[in-house]
C-alpha positions in Angstrom: -6.6 6.8 -21.1 -7.2 4.2 -23.9 -4.3 2.1 -22.8 -5.4 2.2 -19.2 -8.9 1.0 -20.2 -7.4 -1.7 -22.4 -5.2 -3.0 -19.6 -8.2 -2.9 -17.2 -10.3 -4.9 -19.6 -7.6 -7.5 -19.9 -7.3 -7.7 -16.1 -11.0 -8.5 -15.9 -10.4 -11.5 -18.1 -7.4 -12.5 -16.0 -9.5 -12.2 -12.8 -12.1 -14.5 -14.2 -9.4 -17.1 -15.0 -7.7 -16.8 -11.6 -11.0 -17.2 -9.8 -10.8 -20.9 -10.8 -7.9 -21.1 -8.3 -10.0 -19.7 -5.5 -10.0 -20.8 -1.9 -12.2 -20.1 1.1 -11.6 -17.7 3.9 -8.2 -18.1 5.6 -8.0 -18.2 9.5 -6.2 -15.1 10.8 -3.6 -17.3 12.5 -2.9 -19.6 9.5 0.7 -19.5 8.2 1.6 -20.7 4.7 5.3 -20.2 4.4 7.0 -22.8 2.2 9.7 -20.3 1.2 10.7 -19.5 4.8 14.4 -20.1 4.2 14.8 -17.5 1.4 12.2 -15.3 3.1 14.4 -15.1 6.3 17.5 -14.2 4.2 15.5 -11.3 2.6 14.2 -10.3 6.0 17.8 -10.0 7.3 18.6 -7.8 4.3 15.6 -5.6 4.9 16.4 -5.4 8.6 19.9 -4.3 7.8 18.7 -1.7 5.4 16.3 -0.4 8.0 19.0 -0.3 10.7 21.7 1.3 8.5 19.6 3.7 6.4 15.9 3.9 6.8 15.6 4.3 10.6 18.4 6.9 10.9 17.0 8.8 7.9 13.5 8.8 9.4 14.9 10.1 12.7 16.8 12.9 11.0 13.7 13.7 8.9 11.6 14.0 12.0 14.2 16.2 13.8 14.9 18.6 10.9 11.8 18.9 8.8 8.9 20.8 10.5 5.7 18.8 11.1 3.7 21.0 8.8 6.0 20.2 5.9 6.0 16.5 6.7 2.2 16.5 6.7 2.1 18.3 3.4 4.5 15.6 1.9 2.3 12.8 3.3 -0.8 14.4 1.9 0.7 14.8 -1.5 2.1 11.2 -1.6 -1.4 9.9 -0.5 -3.0 12.0 -3.2 -0.9 10.5 -5.9 -2.2 7.0 -5.0 -5.8 7.9 -5.5 -6.1 7.4 -9.3 -4.9 3.8 -9.0 -7.2 3.2 -6.1 -10.1 4.6 -8.2 -9.4 2.0 -10.9 -9.3 -0.8 -8.3 -12.6 0.3 -6.8 -14.1 0.1 -10.3 -12.7 -3.4 -10.8 -14.2 -4.5 -7.4 -17.6 -3.1 -8.4 -17.5 -0.5 -5.7 -18.8 2.4 -7.8 -19.6 4.7 -4.8 -16.1 4.2 -3.4 -14.7 5.0 -6.9 -16.7 8.2 -7.1 -15.7 9.3 -3.6 -12.0 8.6 -4.4 -12.3 10.6 -7.7 -13.9 13.5 -5.9 -11.3 13.4 -3.2 -8.5 13.5 -5.8 -10.2 16.4 -7.6 -10.7 18.5 -4.5 -7.3 17.9 -3.0 -5.5 18.4 -6.4 -7.2 21.8 -6.8 -8.3 23.3 -3.5 -5.6 21.3 -1.7 -2.9 22.7 -4.1 -1.7 19.6 -5.8 -2.5 17.5 -2.7 -0.3 19.4 -0.2 -3.4 20.0 1.9 -6.4 17.8 2.6 -9.7 19.8 2.4 -11.5 16.7 1.1 -11.5 15.2 4.5 -13.1 18.3 5.9 -15.9 17.7 3.4 -16.2 14.0 4.5 -14.4 12.7 1.4 -12.1 10.3 3.3 -9.6 8.0 1.6 -10.8 4.4 1.2 -7.5 2.7 0.5 -7.4 -0.4 -1.7 -5.1 -2.0 -4.3 -5.0 -4.8 -6.8 -4.2 -7.3 -4.2 -7.6 -6.6 -2.6 -9.2 -6.7 -6.1 -7.8 -10.2 -6.5 -9.3 -11.1 -3.1 -12.7 -9.8 -4.2 -12.6 -12.2 -7.1 -11.8 -15.0 -4.6 -8.2 -15.5 -5.7 -6.3 -17.3 -2.9 -3.6 -15.3 -1.1 -0.9 -17.9 -1.7 2.3 -18.4 0.3 3.8 -15.7 2.4 6.6 -13.7 0.8 9.2 -11.2 2.2 10.0 -8.8 -0.6 13.3 -6.9 -0.9 12.9 -3.3 0.4 9.2 -3.8 0.7 8.7 -6.3 3.5 5.8 -8.7 4.2 3.5 -9.8 1.4 2.0 -12.8 -0.2 2.0 -14.2 -3.8 -1.3 -12.4 -4.3 0.0 -9.2 -2.7 3.2 -9.3 -4.8 1.1 -9.7 -8.0 -1.0 -6.8 -6.8 2.0 -4.5 -6.4 3.2 -5.3 -10.0 -0.3 -4.6 -11.5 -0.8 -1.5 -9.4 2.4 -0.1 -10.8 1.4 -0.9 -14.4 -2.2 0.5 -14.3 -1.4 3.7 -12.4 -2.8 6.4 -14.7 -0.3 9.0 -13.6 2.6 7.0 -15.1 1.1 7.7 -18.5 0.0 11.3 -18.2 2.9 12.9 -16.3 6.0 13.5 -18.5 9.6 13.1 -17.4 11.3 14.6 -15.5 8.2 15.4 -13.4 7.5 11.7 -13.2 10.8 11.1 -11.4 9.9 13.9 -8.9 6.7 12.0 -8.1 8.7 8.8 -7.3 11.0 10.8 -5.1 8.0 12.3 -3.3 6.6 8.8 -2.7 9.9 7.7 -1.3 9.9 10.6 1.1 6.4 9.6 2.1 7.7 6.1 3.0 10.3 7.7 5.3 7.5 9.7 6.9 5.6 6.4 7.5 8.7 4.9 9.1 8.9 7.9 11.4 5.2 7.8 12.3 5.2 4.1 13.2 8.8 3.9 14.6 7.7 2.6 18.0 5.8 -0.4 16.6 8.4 -1.1 13.9 11.2 -1.0 16.4 9.3 -3.5 18.7 8.8 -5.9 15.8 12.3 -5.7 14.3 14.5 -5.1 17.3 12.8 -6.1 20.5 11.3 -9.5 19.6 13.1 -12.8 19.9 12.3 -13.7 16.3 11.7 -10.5 14.2 10.8 -12.5 11.1 8.1 -14.5 12.8 6.7 -11.4 14.5 6.6 -9.4 11.3 5.0 -12.3 9.4 2.2 -12.8 11.9 1.6 -9.0 12.2 1.3 -8.7 8.5 -0.9 -11.7 7.9 -3.3 -10.9 10.7 -3.7 -7.3 9.7 -4.0 -8.1 6.0 -6.8 -10.6 6.7 -8.5 -8.4 9.1 -8.6 -5.5 6.7 -10.0 -7.6 3.9 -12.9 -8.5 6.1 -13.5 -5.0 7.4 -14.8 -1.8 5.8 -11.6 0.4 5.8 -11.3 4.2 6.0 -7.8 5.6 6.1 -8.4 7.8 9.2 -9.1 4.7 11.3 -5.7 3.1 10.7 -3.3 2.7 13.5 -1.0 0.0 12.1 1.7 0.4 9.4 1.0 -3.1 8.1 -2.5 -2.1 7.3 -1.4 -0.4 4.2 -0.4 -3.7 2.4 -2.6 -6.5 1.3 
């Protein structure tokens, strides 16, 4: 816990420095893509991985694994993200959201049997997703150019930094020993396959039924990211796979 607090304090100093690079609100249709050439190459790689591996795996997963089991895996994977979300809510000054996230984690980790079930939602303790990319936005750090990340997809410079920091400050990385820690990463990976299955229709339209899949994905990501940052978000209201990234 000491190391997590130490890193969090350092991040607060970093945020204060980065705020000097701030910019105003960005229009939802604005595109800043100076790295389009390399981004398109990475997009083709990601698309090939989806076509060869991810999409077929998701289809088999949906056909073979019962829905109740898939729901339990999704619930558990979402539960594992809550401690990191709690830290980001604190960094953003959203103490009520941090308390709700903490209570949700405690309830689902105990009554929900390690997060396999979601009794917290029945109590009104819904997930309020966030990450360090949103924390940077709260401190008025500019989103920066658009990036296509290998195996991850659409992001921005701010979002990519957020992914790195979220990984480093996740408390579970420091309190769960190996080999259990590897099992948790595997569980998160299966959760991603579940997301690909859940949003297969929309993803297929963007990747395989549009004349320019790169441009379609880029615009979908940027518009949703900017909309979410301007909107009070509760996980139960999400209908879009791009809504999970900032």
